[in-house]
Structure formats: C-alpha cells, structure tokens
C-alpha positions in Angstrom: -64.3 12.5 15.3 -64.4 15.1 18.0 -61.3 16.5 19.7 -61.7 17.4 23.4 -59.2 19.0 25.7 -58.9 17.5 29.2 -60.2 19.5 32.1 -62.6 21.6 30.0 -60.0 23.4 28.0 -62.4 24.1 25.1 -62.6 26.1 22.1 -61.3 27.9 19.2 -58.0 28.0 17.3 -56.8 31.6 17.1 -54.4 32.7 14.4 -53.0 36.0 13.3 -50.7 37.8 11.0 -47.6 39.8 11.7 -47.5 43.5 11.3 -45.2 46.4 12.0 -45.4 47.7 15.6 -46.7 51.1 14.6 -49.6 49.8 12.4 -53.1 50.4 13.6 -55.1 47.2 14.4 -58.7 46.4 14.8 -59.5 44.6 18.0 -60.9 41.1 17.5 -64.2 40.3 19.2 -66.3 37.9 17.2 -69.5 38.8 19.0 -69.2 42.6 19.3 -69.6 43.6 15.6 -65.9 44.6 15.4 -64.1 43.6 12.3 -61.3 41.1 12.0 -58.8 40.7 9.1 -60.6 37.4 8.7 -62.9 35.0 10.5 -63.9 31.5 9.3 -65.7 28.5 10.7 -64.9 24.9 9.8 -67.5 22.3 10.8 -66.7 19.4 8.4 -67.1 16.0 9.8 -69.6 17.0 12.4 -73.0 15.4 12.6 -74.9 18.3 13.9 -77.7 20.5 12.4 -77.3 23.3 14.9 -77.2 26.6 12.9 -74.6 27.8 15.5 -72.0 25.7 13.7 -72.5 27.7 10.4 -70.9 30.9 11.7 -67.5 32.0 13.0 -69.3 34.0 15.8 -68.1 33.0 19.3 -71.0 31.9 21.5 -68.7 30.5 24.3 -66.3 33.4 25.0 -63.2 31.2 25.0 -62.1 32.0 21.5 -62.6 35.8 22.0 -60.6 35.6 25.3 -57.7 33.7 23.8 -57.6 35.8 20.7 -57.4 39.1 22.5 -54.9 37.7 25.0 -52.6 37.1 22.1 -53.2 40.2 20.0 -55.8 42.6 21.6 -55.2 46.3 21.2 -54.7 48.8 24.1 -57.9 49.4 26.0 -58.3 51.8 28.9 -60.3 51.1 32.0 -60.8 47.4 31.2 -62.1 45.5 34.2 -64.4 42.7 35.5 -67.1 44.1 37.8 -64.7 47.0 38.6 -61.8 44.6 39.6 -58.4 44.4 37.8 -59.0 47.8 36.4 -56.4 49.4 34.1 -55.1 49.4 30.6 -55.4 46.0 29.0 -53.6 44.7 25.9 -52.7 41.5 24.2 -49.2 40.1 23.9 -48.8 41.6 20.4 -51.2 44.6 20.4 -50.4 45.7 16.9 -50.9 42.3 15.3 -53.5 41.7 12.6 -55.9 38.9 13.7 -57.7 36.1 12.0 -59.9 33.5 13.7 -60.8 30.0 12.7 -63.6 28.4 14.6 -63.3 24.6 14.9 -65.1 23.8 18.2 -68.8 23.8 19.0 -71.1 22.7 21.8 -70.4 19.0 21.0 -66.7 19.2 20.7 -63.9 20.0 18.2 -63.9 18.3 14.8 -60.8 16.3 13.9 -61.1 17.2 10.2 -62.0 20.8 11.1 -58.8 21.3 13.0 -56.7 20.1 10.1 -58.7 22.2 7.7 -58.1 25.3 9.9 -54.4 24.7 9.7 -54.6 24.4 5.9 -56.6 27.6 5.6 -54.3 29.5 8.0 -51.3 28.4 5.9 -53.0 29.5 2.7 -54.0 32.8 4.3 -50.4 33.6 5.1 -50.5 33.7 8.9 -47.2 33.8 10.8 -48.2 32.5 14.2 -50.9 30.0 15.2 -52.2 29.8 18.8 -54.1 26.5 19.6 -55.8 26.4 23.0 -57.0 22.8 22.7 -55.5 19.3 22.7 -55.9 15.7 23.6 -53.7 13.0 25.0 -51.1 12.1 22.3 -50.5 8.5 21.5 -48.2 9.1 18.5 -47.5 11.9 16.1 -49.4 10.5 13.2 -52.6 10.0 15.2 -52.8 13.6 16.4 -54.4 16.1 14.1 -52.7 19.1 15.9 -49.3 17.4 15.5 -49.9 16.9 11.8 -51.4 20.3 11.1 -48.7 22.0 13.2 -45.9 20.2 11.2 -47.4 21.5 7.9 -47.4 25.0 9.5 -43.8 24.6 10.7 -42.8 23.5 7.2 -44.2 26.8 5.9 -42.3 28.9 8.5 -45.3 29.4 10.9 -44.8 29.2 14.7 -47.4 27.1 16.4 -48.1 27.6 20.2 -50.3 25.1 22.1 -51.7 24.7 25.6 -50.2 21.9 27.8 -53.6 20.8 29.0 -55.5 21.0 32.3 -56.0 18.4 35.0 -53.4 18.3 37.7 -50.6 16.5 39.4 -52.2 13.1 39.6 -52.1 13.1 35.8 -48.3 13.1 35.6 -47.1 12.2 32.1 -50.3 13.5 30.6 -49.0 16.8 29.2 -50.5 17.2 25.8 -49.2 18.6 22.5 -45.9 16.8 22.6 -44.6 17.5 19.1 -41.2 19.2 19.3 -42.1 21.5 16.5 -44.7 23.3 18.6 -44.3 25.5 21.7 -46.1 23.7 24.5 -47.2 26.1 27.3 -48.1 25.3 30.9 -49.9 27.8 33.3 -48.8 29.9 36.2 -50.2 32.6 38.5 -49.5 36.3 38.3 -48.8 38.7 41.1 -52.5 39.8 41.4 -55.2 38.4 43.7 -58.8 39.1 44.4 -59.1 38.5 48.1 -62.5 38.1 49.8 -62.3 37.4 53.5 -64.5 34.9 55.5 -64.8 36.0 59.1 -66.3 33.8 61.9 -65.7 33.5 65.6 -63.0 36.1 65.6 -61.1 34.1 62.9 -60.5 35.6 59.4 -59.6 33.4 56.4 -58.4 34.9 53.1 -60.2 33.5 50.1 -60.7 34.5 46.5 -63.7 35.9 44.7 -64.9 38.0 41.8 -68.6 38.1 42.8 -70.2 41.4 41.9 -72.5 41.2 44.9 -71.9 42.0 48.5 -73.5 41.1 51.8 -74.7 44.1 53.9 -72.0 45.2 56.3 -71.9 44.9 60.1 -74.2 41.8 60.0 -73.3 38.2 60.6 -75.2 35.5 58.8 -76.1 31.9 59.8 -73.8 29.3 58.2 -74.6 25.8 57.2 -72.8 23.1 55.2 -74.3 21.7 52.0 -74.3 18.3 53.7 -76.5 19.6 56.6 -78.7 21.4 54.1 -79.5 18.2 52.3 -83.0 17.7 50.8 -84.7 14.6 52.1 -84.3 12.7 48.8 -80.8 13.9 48.0 -77.6 11.9 48.3 -75.2 13.2 51.0 -72.4 13.7 48.4 -74.6 15.7 46.1 -75.8 18.0 48.8 -72.2 18.5 50.2 -71.2 19.4 46.7 -74.1 21.8 46.3 -75.5 20.3 43.2 -78.6 22.0 42.0 -81.8 20.6 43.4 -80.2 18.8 46.3 -80.5 21.5 48.9 -83.5 22.1 51.1 -84.7 25.7 50.7 -86.1 25.8 54.3 -82.7 25.0 55.7 -80.8 27.3 53.3 -82.8 30.5 53.2 -80.9 33.5 54.3 -77.8 31.5 55.2 -74.2 31.2 54.0 -73.8 27.7 52.6 -70.4 25.9 52.8 -69.9 23.8 49.7 -67.2 21.3 48.9 -65.5 21.5 45.5 -65.5 18.0 44.2 -67.7 17.6 41.1 -69.5 20.7 40.0 -67.8 24.0 39.1 -68.0 26.9 41.5 -70.5 28.8 39.4 -73.0 25.9 39.5 -72.7 25.8 43.3 -73.5 29.5 43.8 -76.4 29.1 41.4 -77.7 26.1 43.4 -77.4 28.0 46.7 -79.2 31.0 45.1 -82.0 28.8 43.8 -82.5 27.5 47.4 -82.6 31.1 48.8 -79.1 31.3 50.3 -77.4 34.6 51.1 -73.9 33.6 50.2 -71.5 30.7 49.5 -68.2 29.5 50.8 -66.4 27.0 48.5 -63.9 24.7 50.1 -61.4 23.0 47.8 -62.0 19.4 48.9 -60.4 17.6 45.9 -56.9 17.1 47.3 -55.8 14.9 44.4 -55.1 18.1 42.5 -55.7 21.9 42.9 -54.4 21.1 46.4 -54.0 24.6 47.7 -55.4 26.6 44.9 -58.3 29.0 45.1 -59.6 30.8 42.1 -61.5 34.0 41.9 -64.8 32.7 40.6 -67.4 34.9 39.0 -70.2 33.7 41.3 -73.9 34.9 41.3 -73.9 35.3 45.1 -71.5 36.9 47.6 -68.9 34.2 47.7 -65.4 33.2 48.6 -63.2 30.2 47.7 -60.9 28.9 50.4 -58.0 26.4 50.4 -57.7 22.9 51.8 -55.2 24.3 54.3 -57.7 26.7 55.8 -60.7 24.4 55.7 -60.1 22.6 59.1 -60.5 25.9 61.0 -63.8 26.5 59.4 -65.2 23.0 59.9 -63.9 22.9 63.5 -66.1 25.9 64.2 -69.1 24.6 62.3 -68.9 21.4 64.2 -68.5 23.0 67.6 -71.5 25.3 67.7 -75.2 24.9 67.1 -75.6 28.4 65.6 -72.5 29.3 63.6 -72.3 32.8 62.2 -70.0 34.3 59.6 -69.5 37.1 57.1 -68.0 37.3 53.6 -66.3 40.6 52.6 -66.6 42.1 49.2 -63.6 41.3 47.0 -60.8 43.8 46.2 -57.9 43.8 43.8 -54.5 43.2 45.4 -51.2 43.4 43.4 -47.6 42.6 44.1 -48.4 39.2 45.4 -45.5 37.0 46.6 -44.5 34.4 45.6 -45.3 34.7 42.0 -45.3 33.1 39.6 -46.6 29.9 41.1 -47.3 26.8 39.0 -51.0 26.2 38.5 -52.2 22.9 40.0 -54.2 22.1 36.9 -51.2 22.6 34.5 -50.2 19.2 33.1 -46.7 18.0 33.7 -44.1 15.8 32.0 -42.2 13.8 31.2 -42.9 13.3 27.5 -44.6 9.9 27.0 -43.9 9.8 23.2 -40.2 10.9 23.2 -38.6 11.0 26.7 -35.7 12.8 25.1 -37.8 15.9 24.4 -38.7 17.9 27.5 -42.4 19.0 27.7 -43.9 21.4 28.5 -41.5 23.9 26.9 -42.4 27.0 29.1 -45.0 28.3 31.4 -46.9 31.6 31.2 -49.7 33.4 33.0 -52.9 31.3 33.1 -54.8 32.1 36.3 -57.4 34.8 36.5 -56.5 36.3 33.2 -58.5 39.3 32.1 -59.3 39.6 28.4 -62.2 40.4 26.1 -65.2 38.1 26.3 -68.2 37.4 24.1 -71.4 39.2 25.1 -73.5 36.4 23.6 -73.5 34.8 27.1 -72.8 35.6 30.7 -69.3 35.3 32.2 -70.1 32.0 33.8 -71.0 30.5 30.4 -74.3 29.2 31.6 -77.8 29.7 30.3 -79.0 31.1 33.6 -76.3 33.8 33.9 -78.0 36.8 32.5 -75.1 39.2 33.1 -73.2 40.5 30.2 -69.6 41.8 30.3 -67.1 42.9 27.7 -64.2 41.4 29.7 -63.9 38.4 31.9 -61.3 36.4 33.8 -60.6 32.8 32.8 -58.0 30.3 34.0 -56.3 27.4 32.2 -53.4 26.6 29.9 -55.7 27.9 27.2 -55.0 31.3 28.7 -51.2 30.8 29.0 -50.7 29.6 25.4 -51.8 32.9 23.7 -49.4 34.9 26.0 -46.6 33.0 24.4 -48.1 33.3 20.9 -48.0 37.1 21.4 -44.3 36.9 22.2 -43.8 34.8 19.1 -45.6 37.4 17.0 -43.4 40.2 18.3 -40.3 38.1 17.5 -41.6 37.5 14.0 -42.1 41.2 13.5 -38.5 42.0 14.7 -36.9 39.0 12.9 -39.0 38.3 9.8 -36.5 35.8 8.5 -36.3 33.7 11.6 -37.5 30.1 11.5 -40.1 28.8 14.1 -37.2 26.9 15.8 -35.3 30.1 16.4 -38.4 31.9 17.8 -39.0 28.9 20.1 -35.4 28.9 21.2 -35.4 32.6 22.0 -38.5 32.1 24.2 -37.1 29.0 26.0 -33.5 30.1 26.6 -34.5 33.4 28.1 -37.1 32.0 30.5 -36.5 32.1 34.2 -37.0 29.4 36.9 -37.1 31.8 39.9 -40.1 33.7 41.4 -40.2 37.3 42.7 -38.9 36.1 46.1 -35.7 34.8 44.4 -36.6 31.1 45.0 -37.2 28.3 42.5 -40.8 28.4 41.2 -43.1 26.6 43.5 -46.3 24.6 43.0 -49.5 25.7 44.8 -48.7 23.2 47.5 -45.5 25.3 48.0 -43.4 22.3 47.1 -40.6 23.2 44.6 -41.5 22.6 41.0 -39.2 21.0 38.5 -38.5 21.2 34.8 -41.3 18.6 34.3 -43.7 21.3 35.6 -42.3 24.5 34.0 -40.1 23.3 31.2 -37.5 25.9 30.4 -39.1 28.2 32.9 -41.4 31.2 33.0 -41.4 33.4 29.9 -39.7 36.8 29.9 -40.9 38.7 26.8 -38.4 41.5 26.8 -35.4 39.2 27.2 -36.7 37.0 24.4 -36.4 39.9 22.0 -32.6 39.8 22.3 -31.5 36.2 23.0 -27.9 36.4 21.9 -27.7 32.8 20.7 -30.4 30.4 19.4 -30.8 26.7 18.7 -32.0 26.3 15.2 -33.6 23.1 13.7 -34.0 22.7 9.9 -36.8 21.0 8.1 -34.6 18.0 7.1 -33.6 17.5 10.8 -37.3 17.3 11.7 -38.0 14.9 8.9 -35.1 12.7 10.1 -36.5 12.9 13.6 -39.9 11.7 12.4 -38.2 8.8 10.6 -37.5 7.3 14.1 -41.3 7.1 14.7 -42.7 6.0 11.3 -41.8 4.5 7.9 -41.1 6.8 5.0 -44.5 6.0 3.4 -46.4 7.2 6.5 -44.2 10.3 6.7 -45.1 11.2 3.1 -48.8 10.3 3.8 -49.3 12.4 6.9 -46.7 15.1 7.2 -45.4 16.1 3.7 -46.7 16.2 0.2 -43.6 14.8 -1.5 -41.7 11.6 -1.3 -39.0 11.4 1.4 -36.8 8.4 1.9 -35.6 8.1 5.5 -31.8 7.7 5.5 -30.4 4.5 7.1 -27.9 6.5 9.0 -29.4 9.4 11.0 -28.7 11.1 14.4 -30.4 9.6 17.4 -33.5 11.4 18.8 -31.6 13.0 21.7 -29.3 14.7 19.1 -32.2 16.9 17.8 -30.9 20.5 18.4 -33.5 21.2 21.0 -33.1 24.1 23.5 -33.3 21.6 26.4 -31.2 18.5 27.0 -32.5 15.2 28.3 -30.5 12.0 29.2 -33.6 9.7 29.1 -32.1 6.7 30.9 -29.1 5.7 33.0 -27.7 3.7 30.1 -26.8 7.1 28.6 -24.4 7.6 31.6 -21.2 9.1 30.1 -22.9 9.6 26.7 -22.3 12.9 25.1 -25.1 14.9 23.7 -24.2 17.7 21.2 -25.9 21.0 20.6 -25.2 23.8 18.1 -25.7 27.5 18.9 -26.1 30.2 16.3 -25.1 33.8 17.0 -27.9 36.2 16.4 -26.4 39.1 18.3 -23.2 41.0 18.4 -19.8 39.2 18.3 -18.8 38.0 21.7 -17.3 35.3 23.9 -19.7 33.1 25.9 -18.6 31.1 28.9 -20.7 28.3 30.4 -22.1 28.1 33.9 -23.0 24.6 35.0 -25.6 23.7 37.6 -25.3 20.0 38.2 -28.4 17.9 39.0 -28.3 16.3 42.4 -26.1 13.2 42.3 -24.9 14.0 38.7 -21.8 15.7 37.3 -22.2 17.5 34.0 -19.2 18.1 31.8 -19.4 20.6 28.9 -16.9 20.7 26.1 -15.7 23.3 25.2 -16.5 25.6 28.1 -16.0 28.8 26.0 -17.6 29.7 22.7 -16.3 32.7 20.7 -18.4 34.2 18.0 -16.9 36.8 15.6 -19.9 37.4 13.3 -23.6 37.1 13.0 -24.9 33.7 12.0 -21.7 31.9 13.1 -22.4 28.5 14.5 -20.6 26.7 17.3 -21.1 23.1 18.6 -20.6 21.9 22.1 -21.2 18.6 24.0 -22.7 17.7 27.4 -21.9 14.5 29.2 -23.7 13.3 32.4 -21.9 11.2 35.0 -24.4 9.7 37.4 -22.7 9.5 40.9 -25.8 8.5 42.9 -28.5 6.5 41.1 -31.9 6.8 42.6 -33.8 3.6 43.4 -37.1 3.0 41.6 -40.3 4.1 43.3 -42.6 1.1 43.7 -45.5 3.2 45.1 -46.6 5.0 42.0 -50.3 3.8 42.1 -50.2 2.7 38.5 -48.4 5.8 37.2 -45.0 5.7 35.6 -42.1 6.2 38.0 -40.6 9.6 37.5 -38.8 9.9 40.8 -35.4 8.9 39.3 -35.2 12.1 37.3 -33.0 15.0 38.5 -32.7 18.5 37.1 -29.9 20.9 36.4 -29.1 23.8 34.0 -26.3 25.1 31.8 -26.2 28.8 31.0 -24.0 30.4 28.3 -23.3 34.0 29.0 -21.3 36.9 27.5 -22.0 39.2 30.4 -25.1 40.6 28.8 -27.1 37.6 27.5 -28.0 34.4 29.4 -28.8 31.5 27.1 -30.1 28.8 29.5 -30.9 25.1 28.8 -32.6 22.7 31.2 -30.7 19.5 31.7 -32.8 16.4 32.7 -31.2 13.2 33.8 -32.9 9.9 34.4 -30.8 8.1 37.0 -32.8 4.8 37.1 
C-alpha cells in the first residue's frame, strides 16, 4: 500500500541523532558523495523492479532538502542563482544525521514507513522528522501514527508536516496523533520580487528565474488562451499545458498563463517549447492560494502575480490590440512586512479524530526555503530541466516540519532527560501569535488567522530553550487516551508489545495534559478542564493572564501558581462560560461547520517566562 501526501508533499523520512553543540558534523547530502552517520532504504511491500528503489540515494531532492533544513551544517555563500545569498544552516547544525528512504517514484510504502520507524528506534535516534502524511481516519489505520507512538514510547520526539492543499480543505490537517508535533507552514520576511511593467503600470510579482529579458525593450504580450493551438482545448491553452500553444502566435512574446492545473515550472517549459520570450503566471485558482505568489524556479524570464493584481493586467490586455510589457530580473528583498503570514496551502483544523486536541500544533517557515538539494536532477524536478544546483528553494509543510525538528534536537541536547511531551510543550507554549507588525498572524488573503490555522502559534527557537514550565504526559496517560479509541486487544496489537488492560475508570479525552485546551462542544459549558504544569526553571511565582474568546468568559482556578523547586508540579482548572452562542452555519458546501468556534489564550508568567496555551471553545 502506498502512502501519499496531499498536494505533492512527497518524500523521505529524515531522522537524526543528538550531539553536543560543539561536535563537528558531516553535512547530509545523499547525492553529493558526502557521508552520513547512516543512510538506509526500505522498499518492502512495493511492487516495482526499478533499481532506483534499491538505494538510499535521493533522486528527487526533497529528502536532501528536508534533512539539511533540520540539521545541515554552517555553509557560507549558499544561494540559488545568486539569490538569498548568505550563511545557511539547519535548525540543529551540530546534529548527527541519519536518513531512511521510504518514498519512490510510485509513492511511499505503508510497510516501509513502519520499518523505518523500527530501524530508527533500533539505531538510537532522538528526533524523527516526517515530511509526509495522508488523511487520518483513525489512529490504528495510520502507519505514521503507529510508528510515531512506538518512537514516543522509546523517548523519541516525532515531528510531522500538517499537509498541503488549502482553505477549502478545512478539517483535513493530517498527522493528528497527539504524540507527534504537527507543523503548518508560514512565510518568512524575505521575498524575491520581479516586476511586470505595462502601460505605465507596475505589478510586483515573485520569481527565481535565472534568466533575464534584455533591458530597455518591451515585448509583445499574449494570453495562453489567445495563443491556443487549433486542436487545443481553451482551458488547456489558458493553463499553458505543453503542446497546446501555437508557436507562430507565441514566438518572441511574453505569455500570460493561468495557474489552475499544471505547476509553474511546466508552464514556463511549455512557453519555452513554443518559442516564447517570457511568462507571467496569474494565480487563478481562488479556492485556495488566494493571494499567494511563489518564487518559482522557471526556465524563462518569469513572474508570478496574485489574484488581486490580475484584473489590472487583463483590463490592459483586453483593451489594446498590441499589448507590450517587460519583466524585470528578480532580486532578494528582506525585512518584509507582515511576516510571518500563514501559507494558503497549509492545512487547517479542527481535528476530525479528536476534537479535544488542537491541530496543527504550531507553524514554522515553509515558503521559499533555501536548503541543500540533490544534484541528481534539476531544481524543477523534471527530466527536461538540465540545470544542476547544490541548493534550491522549496515550499510546503514538508519544509516547515524539519525547522521544528531542529528545535527539538537542540532541546534534546540541552535537556537529555526530557520526555517528548516536555519538548513538545516547550515548543508550543513559547510560540507567538503576532507578526512583525504586532498584529495577529494573517492568512495570505490578509484575513486574520485562528488557532485552527496556526495552532499554538509561530515557533520561537530561543524562547523554547527556556520555557519555565512544561506540560508533561506519561506513557500510561497516552495508553489510557488510546483506550477511548480502541479495545485493549487492538491497543496491544498495534501500539505496544505487551498486554495492557484498559481501566474502566479513566480520565476523559479532554483531560489529557495537552499544552492547548479545547472545549469541543457547548455541552461542556461550565465544565472544568484541568492541566498540570511542571517547573523546569528557577523557583518563582506565576500569575495567569486571561484572554477571553469572543462571547465566552474563561475562569482559571487558582490564578497564581508558586513553585519553590525544580520538578514541582501544580494543577489548575479552566472553565468556559458561553455568553453568546453562535448559530450554526448552514452554508458550508458540504464541509463541517466550524464557524461556532472561538479562540482565546491563557498565559502564565513570572515576569521572565510566558507559558501560553490556546483555548478553543465550540459555542454551537
């Protein structure tokens, strides 16, 4: 059985071992001849005779990219086509790396993923980064969930991508197990602007093309639709699908292509094949990626513009018989505001298996991320891209997960005795929900995002190293949690290698000591949810700050927690009183209704530390 990640989130499970910060590390690049601590391939259960499956070498680039994002060493003058130049490093640059290849051209093997977890546990890794996933139906039908639980039981932190698609796929966040850290994607404060100029109008787009149009010259422009070959469908030509453009109409022109079906890279190749001089890609799929524009590594001078800017361009194209335009060469621009912004492809909650557990857990950088790349193929990942680069930019929750895995590796190095739950808590409770403009994190549409989009917030690596307090969860607590979803015999069969009899009396799911708090339906109105904090810092007194969700009053008892020693534990309760229930939304187009949810926060602070928990309340 193959395991495929929505939205093209492909490849390889990357795993690595902890080391001291000062220890020298060999950079992992499976296709460069550099040495890893270990590299394995697992292709069991795959009906394929391709010899490429019998090697750990990375022929797709994705595994190399994610691995070095997590633990690549310091590299000077890293760049892609001269852009984003500077010193690059992974999240834990002194970590020792091991790679386990489980994905191939035809997908990712169900058995191979489980075998990779087993090997990683046997090899003694401390953190596992998994940039793949599939829609979860239940815990015991998901190989990542099962494998990750075995890893958790051996003290290993598992970090997973939240999945790619977009806002129309609400409730489709993947990797829902509470014992993994599920990571959504955000932008960083860096852009690669390339400007489209026409009729004294300038539109800022994005590009990472390594080619430029000659300066001081305007070029004829034509839409893919108007450049349609006689036999082609209108939609195929408008989308600039290879073979659907008429070369006599395209030659020497800038072609305007809609982004609906094919990837940007394929559009630029189609225009190049037809003899075009450049390409403008218009984000036409407004169901998701609404106002996003990514810096694509096109094979022609190119720029990618947003839905919001498209009307100006099309108004000009439709008003003149001989439209002219020019595309500028891209540059690197930093200190972008606002940042971070939630990626439109990053899947959102709520959690469809356990509404009481907020997912995703956090967000981290996942747009235009520069990292090492396999030189077995070109940066576009296509057969016809003959360029070879040691570094490339990729976007996806595949890129955001290894950022968090690097943070987890550093925490493991500093606190070698910490459980995966403590590491997860430190990352979640120190995350922030505001951008560099001081506003709540926004979506690409500039609508305000919620905890269903960003979980606990955007990760802050330095803050995570000194969280003050943590929410810990024991193995027995997780076993009892699983007892609510399966019988003891299935728990023993799938998740553990010993007999465990589920107790008749056990805490409800919402009492799991999770770093976020969810009141999953209005029947919980006035229900108290308890949490326990463990002091991992200096002695101190923490006072609570309460940010009520709209229409809800939160009551926290007690409102002061005093800790006199390390490892001291204190319990508190949170009660939600719904003052203004929200009516159901009857216009969900077949999707579950999530409009009744409102969001708040509680923050425990001693003046130095801020231990934040998202509070989600369903007011239906």
